[in-house]
Legacy VTK file of the C-alpha trace (Angstrom):
# vtk DataFile Version 3.0
C-alpha trace
ASCII
DATASET POLYDATA
POINTS 78 float
-26.775 5.019 27.208
-28.332 3.718 24.013
-25.657 4.277 21.359
-26.828 4.142 17.721
-25.233 1.550 15.461
-24.168 4.288 13.045
-21.796 5.753 15.643
-20.413 2.340 16.492
-19.860 1.577 12.811
-18.039 4.886 12.263
-15.751 4.187 15.235
-15.052 0.656 14.017
-14.121 2.048 10.599
-11.707 4.520 12.211
-10.197 1.742 14.322
-9.788 -0.469 11.240
-8.054 2.338 9.348
-5.695 2.849 12.285
-4.920 -0.876 12.357
-4.067 -0.776 8.646
-1.801 2.206 9.296
0.012 0.355 12.069
0.825 -2.526 9.718
2.449 -0.423 6.992
6.206 0.073 6.759
6.542 2.032 3.511
6.615 5.765 4.276
4.525 6.759 1.246
1.888 4.141 2.019
1.874 5.165 5.677
1.370 8.816 4.756
-1.545 7.953 2.470
-3.117 5.684 5.087
-2.566 8.299 7.809
-4.733 10.680 5.777
-7.433 7.996 5.375
-7.361 7.280 9.122
-7.508 10.981 9.986
-10.528 11.540 7.744
-12.355 8.466 9.037
-11.648 9.461 12.621
-12.809 13.014 11.976
-16.120 11.718 10.604
-16.601 9.556 13.696
-15.772 12.429 16.044
-18.098 14.825 14.229
-20.945 12.319 14.390
-20.359 11.753 18.116
-20.370 15.495 18.751
-23.561 16.010 16.759
-25.378 13.117 18.427
-24.335 14.246 21.908
-25.525 17.782 21.200
-28.866 16.612 19.760
-29.499 14.364 22.759
-28.103 16.794 25.346
-25.491 14.287 26.513
-21.955 14.846 27.724
-19.818 14.511 24.589
-16.885 12.857 26.375
-19.168 10.259 27.971
-20.755 9.530 24.591
-17.299 9.043 23.056
-16.300 6.610 25.814
-19.546 4.661 25.354
-19.092 4.536 21.572
-15.505 3.301 21.844
-16.488 0.706 24.441
-19.342 -0.555 22.246
-17.146 -0.592 19.125
-14.146 -2.294 20.711
-15.836 -4.545 23.279
-19.249 -5.469 21.839
-19.699 -8.314 24.316
-20.213 -5.753 27.117
-22.974 -3.907 25.229
-23.367 -0.228 24.459
-24.747 0.945 27.703
LINES 1 79
78 0 1 2 3 4 5 6 7 8 9 10 11 12 13 14 15 16 17 18 19 20 21 22 23 24 25 26 27 28 29 30 31 32 33 34 35 36 37 38 39 40 41 42 43 44 45 46 47 48 49 50 51 52 53 54 55 56 57 58 59 60 61 62 63 64 65 66 67 68 69 70 71 72 73 74 75 76 77
């Protein structure tokens, strides 16, 4: 499956926001970062859903391919 770079970039942004959340110990900072992570993740999920619909692909399979490409770029996007 040929995954567009835009989807990979959105997933990487969501993963980076989650990583920042995991590092925080202050409750107020964690709450603020949790909101950032949620919003970034929601944008990635919405883009995956839209792309899968437009290309008549199984949404779950697209999500797996995007996450694989974003987290393990050495294996490719396909």
